[in-house]
N, C-alpha and C positions, 0 to 999 in steps of 0.2 A: 172605096172610101166609106167609112162608117156613117151611120145616121147622124151622129153628133157633128162630125166634120162637114157633112152635107149641110146641116142646119147652120153651122157657123159660116160656111161659105155664102149661104143665102143672106145671113145677117150683114156680112161685109158689103153687100150691094144695096143696103138700106141706110141712107145717111142718118147718123145719130151722134153727131158732135154735141157736146154740152150746150144746153139752151136751144138746140135745134134737132130734137129727137122725136118730133111729133109723128113722123112716118113710122118709126119703129114702135112707138106707143100704139098706134092704130093696128099695126101688124100683130103685135102680141095679144091685143084684145081679141082680134078676129081669130087668131090661132087658138086661144083658150076656149072661146065660144064654140068653135067648130068641133071641139073635143069634149063638149058637155060640161064644162066648168062654169061656175058662177063668177061674175066679174064685178069688181068695185074699183073706182078711181077716186082721187081726192083733188083738192084745189091746187096742189103743186105737181100733179100728173104722176103720182105714185099709182101703181097698179097692183091689185090683189086678185089672183086667179085661184079659185079654191073649190074643194068638195068638202061637204060637211063630214064631221067625224075625224078630222085630221088631228094627228098627234105631233106632227112636225111641220114647221115652216121652213122653206128654203128661200134664201134671199140673195139677190144680186142687184147691181145698178145697171141701167140700160143706156147710159150715156158713155162716151169715150173721149179721150184726149185726141184731138185731130192735129197732127204735125205733118209737115211735108205736103204731099198731094192729097191726103185725106180731106174730105170723105171719099174721094175717088181711090178705091183700094183694089190693087191687083195682087193676088196672093201667089206664092210659089213655095215649093217644098224642096228642102235640101238636107240630106243626112238625117232625116227623121224629124226635122223641125219645119214649121210653117212660118214664113216671113211675108212681108208686104214690100212691094217695090217702091222705094222712096217715100214711104209714109208709115205712120203708126198702123199697126195691124188691127187693134181693137180686141185682141184676146182678153185684155183687161177692159171689160168684164164680160165680153161677148161669148167666151167659151162657157162661162157659167150659164148664160142664157140658153145656149145650145143644149147643154145637159138638162136643163129644166124643161125645155121643149120635148126632149126625148122621153123624159119621165111622164109628161102629159100624154104623149103618144101611147104610153103603156097604161094610161088611166090611173096612175097612182093617186091615192087619197092623201092629199097634202095641201098646204097653203103656199102658193108661189108668190113671192113678193118681189116686185121690180121697182126699185127706187129711182128717182129722177135726179139728175145733176149732182151726182156724187163728186165728180172730178172738179167741181168749181165751188166746193164748200159744203158738201154733205147736205145739200138743201132738202132733198126728199126725205132723208132719214130724220132730219130735224123736225119735220112736220108730220111724220108718220103717226097715225092714230087709229088705224083699222082695229076693230075688235077681233082679236085672234083667238081661236080655240086651242091652238097648240101649246104644249108645255115646253117644247124645245125649238130652237132655231139653229139651222146650219147655214152660215154665211159661206158663199163660194167665191170669195174675192181674195184669197191668199194665193201665193205664187211659188210655192215649193212643195213638191210631193213628199209624202211620208212625214209630214209635219202637221201637228194639230195646234192651231193657234188659240190661245186662251187669254191674250192680252195685247194691247197696242198702245202706241204713243198718243198723247193729246197734242194739240197744236194751236197756234194763233198766227195770223198774218199781221205784219207790222208795216205801216206806211209812214214814211218820213218825207217832208217837203220843205223847201226853202226858196224864196225869191231872191235873185241876184240882180245887181245893177247891170244894165245893158249899155254897151258902147259899140262904136263902129271900128272895124279893123280891116286893112286892105293888103296884107302881105303875109308870106310865110305859111300858107295854108296847106294842110294835108288831109286827105281822106283816109281814115284808119278803119279797116274792116277786119273783124275777127270771125272766123267760122271754121268748119271742119272738125269741131269738137264732138266727142261721142254723146254728150248729154246723158240724161237719165233721171230717174225719180229722186226727188230731193229728200226722201225718207229712207227707203230701202237701199239706196245706192250712195248715200251721202258719205259712207265710210270707205269708198273705193278709190278715193284720190282722183276723181274725175275733175279735170280742169274746168274752171268757171270763167266764162268769157268776160264778165264784169271785173273780176279780180285780176285777170290777165291784163286788161286795159289799164287798171290802176297801177299795176307793177311796171308796165311798159313806160308810163309817164311820171312815175313818182319823184324822179330827180330833175324834172324839167319844169320850166316856166311855160305854161300853156294858157291859151284862151280857147273857149269852147263855143263853136257856132251851132252845132247840133249834136245830139247824143241819144241813142236808143239801143238798149241791150236787153236780152232775155226774151223768153217766149211766154211763160205763164208762171204763176206763183208756186206751183208744185213741181217745177222742173229745174234741173241744174242748167244754167244758161249756156246755149250753144253758140249764139250769134250776137254780135254787137257792131254797130256802125256809127262813126262819129266824123265830124269835120272839126279840125282843131287848127289853131295857129301856134307855131313853135319856132323860135329863132334857131334852135339846134336842129341839125339835119337828122331826120329819122330814117331808120332802116328796118326793113321787114325782118321778122323772125318767125319761128314756128307758130302756125295758126294765125299770125298777124300780117296782113297785107297793108302796105303803105303806098299811097300815090300822091305826088305833088299836084296841087291844083291851083288855078288862078282865080282871082276875084276878090271882092270885098264882102264881108258878112257882119251882121250884128253878132256880138259875142259877149260872153261873161268871163270874168277871171276864173281860171280853172284850178288854181293851186289847192284851194280848200276842198273843192269837189273831189279831186284826186286823193287828198288826204282822208276824207271821209270814207272813201271806198277802200283805200289801201290799209287803213288802220282797223277796218271792220274785221272782227274775229269770225271767220266763216268756216263751216264744216262741223265735224264732230267736236263737241266741247268736253264731254265726259263719256266714259264707256261703262256699261253695266256688265260686269263679268259674270254675274249669276245668270242673267238671261242671254248672254253672249250677243248683245245688240248695243248700239249707241244708247246712252242714257239721255243725253241732251245734245241738241244740234241746232244749227241755224243755216239757212241757205239764202245768200244774197241773190235774189231772183230776177228783179226787174229794175231798170232805170230808164227814165225818159226826161228829156228837156223840152219845155214848151214855154215860149215867150219869156225866157229868162228864169223860169222856175225849174228846179231840179226835183223830180219825184222818184223816190227809191222804195222798193218793196222787198221785204224779206219774210221767210217762212220759218218760224221757230217750232221745235218739237221736243217733247220730253215724255218719259215713261210714267211720270206721275205729275200731278198738278202743281206740287211745290217746285219741282224742277222747271216746269214750264214758266211759272211766275219768275223764277230766277233768270232764265234766258231772256224773257221779255224785258225785264227791268234792266238787264245789262245792255241790251241793244238800245233801249230807250235812252239810257244815260249816255251812250256813245253818240247818238244823233243829237241829243240836246246840248252836248258839249260844243257842237257847232251851230247851235241855235236853230235847229230844224224843229218844225212842228211834227208831233207824232200822234198817230191814232191807230186803233186796232180793229181788225175785221176777222170774220170767219173762225172764231174760236170754237174748238171742239174738245170734248173731254178725253182723258186717258181711260182705257178699259183695264181695270185692275185684274191681273192674272188670277184665275181660280180653276182648280181641278175638281170636277164633280162627277156624278154618275153618268151624265151625258157625255162629257169629254172622254170618259173612260170607254163608253160604247164606241165613239168615233175612233179612239186610239186603237181599240181591239180590231175594228174593221180595217184600219190602216195597216196593222201588223199582218193580218191575214193576206192582204193583197200585195203589199210591198215587202213583207218579211222584216220590216223595221218601222219604227215610228218614234217621234219625239214630241213632247210638249214644248211649244215655242211662244214667244211674244215678238211683235214686229214693230220696228221703229217707223211707223207710218200710221196715218189715220184710217181705221176701219170703221165702217158704219156700226159695227158691233158696239162700239163705245157709247154711241147715242142710243142705239136700240136697247141696250141694257138698262139705260135710264128710262126710256119710254115704256119698257115692259120689264119691270124689276123682278117679277116672279118667274120669268122665263130663263131657262138655261141655254146659253149661247156658246157656240164653238165655230171656228172658221177653218176651212181647208181650201185647197186648189191645186191645179196642175203646175208643172214647171213653166213659168213665164219669165223671160229675161228682157231687161231693158225696156219696160213699159214707159210710155210717155215720150218715146223717141223713135226715130225711123229705123232703129236697130231692133225693135221689139220682135220677139219670136216666142213660139210656144211649141213644146215637145208633144208630138201627136200620141206617142205611146203613153205618156204621162196622163194625157186627157182621158184615154180609154180606161186606164187603171183607176184614176180618180173617180170616174163615173161608177166603176164597180164598187168603190168604197161607199159612195152615196147609196147605191142600191142595198148594200149590206146594212147600212145604218137604218134605212127604212124598214128592212126586213126584221131587224132586231127589235125595233119599236112596235112592230105589228104582232109580235109573239105574245 
């Protein structure tokens, strides 16, 4: 096993879920110090490990999305890909960290930036204000080999809430459970037709008169919902279907009338809204991500994305109008900017290195939030590009990374550093 894969295996054994990555922070600081690098941290736990005279900054985030058994991670390899058993793997963005550790082992003169809590709103990048020497930054958070990313989507999280009258009901109850869905990233996989547990629930009940006693669906704001569980009353007999389990239960419960709630979910325009043929990515999209019922209140969260800020405003406003049609209160969280695509001398250097290693390369934009968008605002004079190895199904228990792609991507990084040192 290569040094990079050994380091990544070591990282999987250090818990680093978002908001709970202190152990990895301490590990990285100690690792940098032991190899003669200077260390800086800030108030939101970003880490800068550097040697003076650097021309390039390499950047990754050190938190991960924990799904399934994570942060207990057990890896295995099959057909050249690494997986985790019943959990996210953390290759997003742990494989980048492993590559940066290998570069530190080699004593490379660079600025290594590890940002905090990227997966829960780009928190570290928002606050990043280290004084950097470098004229260039290479982000290592992309997920396709032989592609050089020069732009990304902006996004905003939308939260809608409404209180309903509560009454007591004592018959015709069912427990409805939805699971076994593949899940996936609500940006880079939104175009794949992955079923959404919340939308399946609405479709299942859209022609029925129902009362809702409890309801909880989705896992996190940036994932396509995998699971949903509800207790409902329905006079019509309900039958299981694919992904949907139905069990008749006894008892009485406090309930709300469910017809409007189901209509809000069923009428919601979910998924890719428009497609950008020039960039070959979705142009605008929205993911119905979370729903919860608490003391008669229904809370719904959705994640909107667009490749430019005008498109993002349009998606946000359409979703807001939809919710307000049903008298829901709406607020916004976690807004982050789009990164306008630009090809420059640095992206050409990266593209040339990619062609040398892979024999091909393309300039690309991604329909997801990269920290590059914020970093390009924080450091407007710095030229920024993003690359990464083949990673599939991040943010889900099906996450996997191609080992050969990691090794070749590392070779690309080394060639970029060599080109800048000439």
